[in-house]
C-alpha positions as MATLAB code, in Angstrom:
seq = 'MRYLPILLLSILIIACGPDGENETTVNFKLKYGTEDLVMFNNFDNDEGMMIRITDVKGFTSDFTLVAGDDSEVISEVKFLELGDAHSDADEAAEGYNWTIDTELQNIDQVNFNIGIPNDLNETLPADYNSSSDLSRASEYWTNWGSYIYFKIEGNADFDGNGLFESGENIVLHLGTESAYRNVLLNKSINDNTIAIELDIEKVLSNYDLEAMPTIHTALNEAVRTNIDVLAENISKAFQ';
ca = [
      67.359  123.046  123.329;
      70.392  124.935  124.595;
      72.465  121.728  124.417;
      71.579  120.976  120.769;
      74.439  123.023  119.203;
      76.955  121.271  121.489;
      75.520  117.860  120.535;
      75.711  118.625  116.814;
      79.299  119.840  117.159;
      80.252  116.638  118.991;
      78.745  114.481  116.234;
      80.643  116.480  113.610;
      83.960  116.021  115.435;
      83.426  112.265  115.774;
      82.540  111.890  112.081;
      85.442  113.932  110.812;
      88.143  112.745  113.178;
      91.238  114.743  114.149;
      92.307  117.712  112.050;
      89.284  117.431  109.753;
      90.131  113.923  108.537;
      87.352  111.564  107.505;
      87.464  107.858  108.301;
      86.836  105.929  105.097;
      86.875  102.232  104.208;
      88.586  100.946  101.082;
      86.795   97.691  100.284;
      88.445   95.130   98.006;
      86.357   92.250   96.667;
      87.630   89.295   94.674;
      85.325   88.244   91.854;
      85.261   85.531   89.230;
      83.224   87.195   86.535;
      80.049   88.330   88.268;
      80.371   85.889   91.175;
      82.102   86.451   94.509;
      85.330   84.439   94.567;
      85.498   82.082   97.549;
      88.802   80.401   98.323;
      88.841   76.615   97.656;
      85.561   76.706   95.693;
      85.722   74.881   92.356;
      84.824   76.546   89.074;
      85.578   76.129   85.364;
      87.868   78.529   83.558;
      87.166   79.820   80.047;
      88.646   76.623   78.584;
      86.402   74.377   80.682;
      89.179   73.287   83.048;
      88.189   72.861   86.701;
      90.286   75.090   88.920;
      90.172   76.549   92.399;
      91.932   79.543   93.899;
      93.368   79.081   97.384;
      95.106   82.429   97.989;
      95.457   85.918   96.529;
      97.746   88.529   98.063;
     100.135   91.268   97.091;
     101.689   94.677   97.547;
     100.290   98.029   96.513;
     102.326  101.218   96.675;
     101.640  104.951   96.586;
      97.922  104.438   97.149;
      96.543  107.876   96.296;
      93.110  109.500   96.379;
      92.373  112.186   93.791;
      89.756  114.928   94.031;
      89.969  117.235   91.035;
      93.331  118.998   91.227;
      93.961  117.764   94.772;
      95.474  114.440   95.744;
      96.506  112.686   98.926;
      98.893  109.754   99.281;
      97.303  107.420  101.818;
      99.955  104.742  102.001;
     103.488  104.290  100.650;
     103.230  100.476  100.841;
     100.225   98.302  101.728;
     100.137   94.502  101.705;
      96.700   93.129  100.829;
      95.877   89.664  102.182;
      92.818   89.284  100.007;
      92.511   85.500  100.095;
      92.224   85.417  103.883;
      89.208   87.733  103.631;
      87.429   85.431  101.146;
      87.544   82.106  102.988;
      83.781   81.489  102.841;
      80.706   82.902  101.133;
      79.891   85.390  103.893;
      83.429   86.754  104.006;
      83.610   86.931  100.210;
      80.395   88.967  100.162;
      81.954   91.368  102.692;
      85.436   91.521  101.116;
      88.668   92.920  102.501;
      88.270   96.196  104.409;
      91.062   98.713  104.896;
      90.264  101.700  107.103;
      91.971  104.947  106.117;
      91.790  108.615  107.093;
      91.566  111.277  104.393;
      91.120  115.023  104.305;
      89.565  114.852  100.836;
      85.786  114.989  100.557;
      84.674  114.336   96.993;
      87.194  112.046   95.384;
      86.838  111.078   91.747;
      89.819  108.756   91.243;
      92.010  106.209   93.009;
      95.580  105.708   91.815;
      97.968  102.996   93.010;
     100.708  100.658   91.868;
     100.840   96.877   91.886;
     104.188   96.030   93.488;
     106.759   98.416   94.864;
     109.153  100.925   93.231;
     112.674   99.856   92.308;
     114.313  101.775   95.157;
     112.272   99.843   97.729;
     112.715   96.581   95.850;
     116.464   96.970   96.312;
     115.989   96.722  100.080;
     115.565   93.556  102.149;
     112.956   92.483  104.722;
     115.697   92.601  107.358;
     116.001   96.353  106.761;
     112.595   96.943  108.364;
     111.055   96.476  111.771;
     108.189   94.046  112.186;
     105.515   96.748  111.902;
     106.395   97.356  108.248;
     104.756   95.326  105.498;
     108.172   95.192  103.828;
     109.510   93.114  106.732;
     107.663   90.043  105.397;
     110.431   87.577  104.591;
     107.896   85.181  103.042;
     107.177   87.808  100.374;
     110.806   88.106   99.258;
     112.630   85.686   96.975;
     116.404   85.797   97.173;
     116.895   84.050   93.819;
     115.148   86.937   92.096;
     116.593   89.618   94.375;
     113.017   90.897   94.539;
     109.916   91.069   96.626;
     107.046   88.971   95.305;
     104.709   91.701   94.167;
     101.601   89.569   93.760;
     100.588   85.943   94.358;
      97.759   83.844   92.976;
      97.767   80.238   94.142;
      95.433   77.301   93.657;
      94.932   74.031   91.821;
      93.918   72.963   88.316;
      92.543   69.659   87.047;
      95.023   69.416   84.176;
      94.215   65.796   83.282;
      90.451   66.340   83.410;
      89.655   63.453   85.771;
      87.618   65.605   88.151;
      90.246   65.582   90.911;
      92.982   67.879   92.135;
      95.962   65.552   92.389;
      99.568   65.901   93.480;
     101.420   68.258   91.179;
      98.290   69.962   89.847;
      99.165   73.275   91.468;
      98.849   76.901   90.416;
     101.698   79.002   91.829;
     101.741   82.367   90.071;
     104.277   84.589   91.836;
     104.998   87.908   90.165;
     108.069   89.951   90.958;
     110.877   92.171   89.627;
     110.330   95.301   87.556;
     108.424   93.176   84.998;
     105.469   92.993   87.410;
     105.252   96.675   88.379;
     102.057   98.277   87.080;
      99.943  101.379   87.692;
      96.193  101.261   88.250;
      93.957  104.306   87.839;
      90.266  103.928   88.650;
      87.374  106.357   88.527;
      85.943  106.059   92.034;
      83.901  108.016   94.542;
      83.136  107.620   98.242;
      79.694  106.121   98.865;
      78.521  105.494  102.420;
      82.085  106.204  103.594;
      83.354  103.385  101.365;
      85.515  103.180   98.247;
      84.582   99.917   96.516;
      87.223   98.163   94.382;
      86.912   94.757   92.712;
      89.542   92.425   91.260;
      88.194   89.972   88.680;
      90.363   86.838   88.690;
      88.606   85.552   85.567;
      90.072   88.523   83.681;
      93.489   87.919   85.235;
      93.601   84.350   83.900;
      91.636   84.942   80.690;
      94.480   84.786   78.162;
      97.053   82.974   80.267;
      98.087   79.401   79.401;
      97.971   77.644   82.771;
      99.007   74.303   81.308;
     102.124   75.781   79.716;
     103.350   77.483   82.901;
     101.267   76.770   86.013;
     104.186   77.721   88.270;
     106.074   81.000   88.217;
     108.575   80.629   91.017;
     111.581   79.512   89.042;
     114.765   80.974   87.589;
     114.158   84.133   85.591;
     114.387   83.332   81.893;
     112.720   84.897   78.877;
     109.612   82.710   79.112;
     109.141   83.469   82.817;
     109.551   87.211   82.284;
     107.067   87.102   79.397;
     104.457   85.339   81.515;
     105.029   87.687   84.459;
     104.455   90.572   82.068;
     101.218   89.029   80.727;
      99.774   88.381   84.180;
     100.850   91.745   85.595;
      99.165   93.507   82.693;
      96.033   91.419   83.212;
      95.955   92.238   86.931;
      96.270   95.957   86.282;
      93.272   95.797   83.918;
      91.210   93.462   86.121;
      90.769   96.010   88.908;
      87.479   97.834   88.547;
];
């Protein structure tokens, strides 16, 4: 029995990590309504049009945990490759896992931004080394002078013939200050996990896909309006 206190202390150190930090998983799951969203699976939108989502990804910034009057910024910028983590039913059930360390114990809120602040958006991928998420040249569009804050890509059966044909693409790329949004969620840590869902049905619910299935064009009033609509939908579709 004389070794029991040492054993218990060792377990406590392993669980808490260095300097009293706790290893926690932030789990993101893509949903379509109540169903897990699997990339390349067909489903009908609220207008009865057959669509499929093939990729979802984007930047978050200032990801912050809140516990009462205390808060802790976990990450200045984090790129979420959500689609890659939902390639089949098993992966979609598991979701995208991001391991973090936090000193906070009983959090009650999570606060983060979709996209990146203007000062960072004025930089270029070439300004960063390869270890930075902001070094991703594929997530920057020179014509906009902006990072692409969030992407939703897929296909839609616009002519209703039951096929996804050439040109029937969904390319929703959101960028510039029009796409920057804050998200505040009431969340707690359960089983060392913070569970967050993004409902793509809500994102697309009041968006006219037929009118503008592609947002990767010159910035005009119509494009900015649609970026604003989708960015607002995304911010409200996290739960």
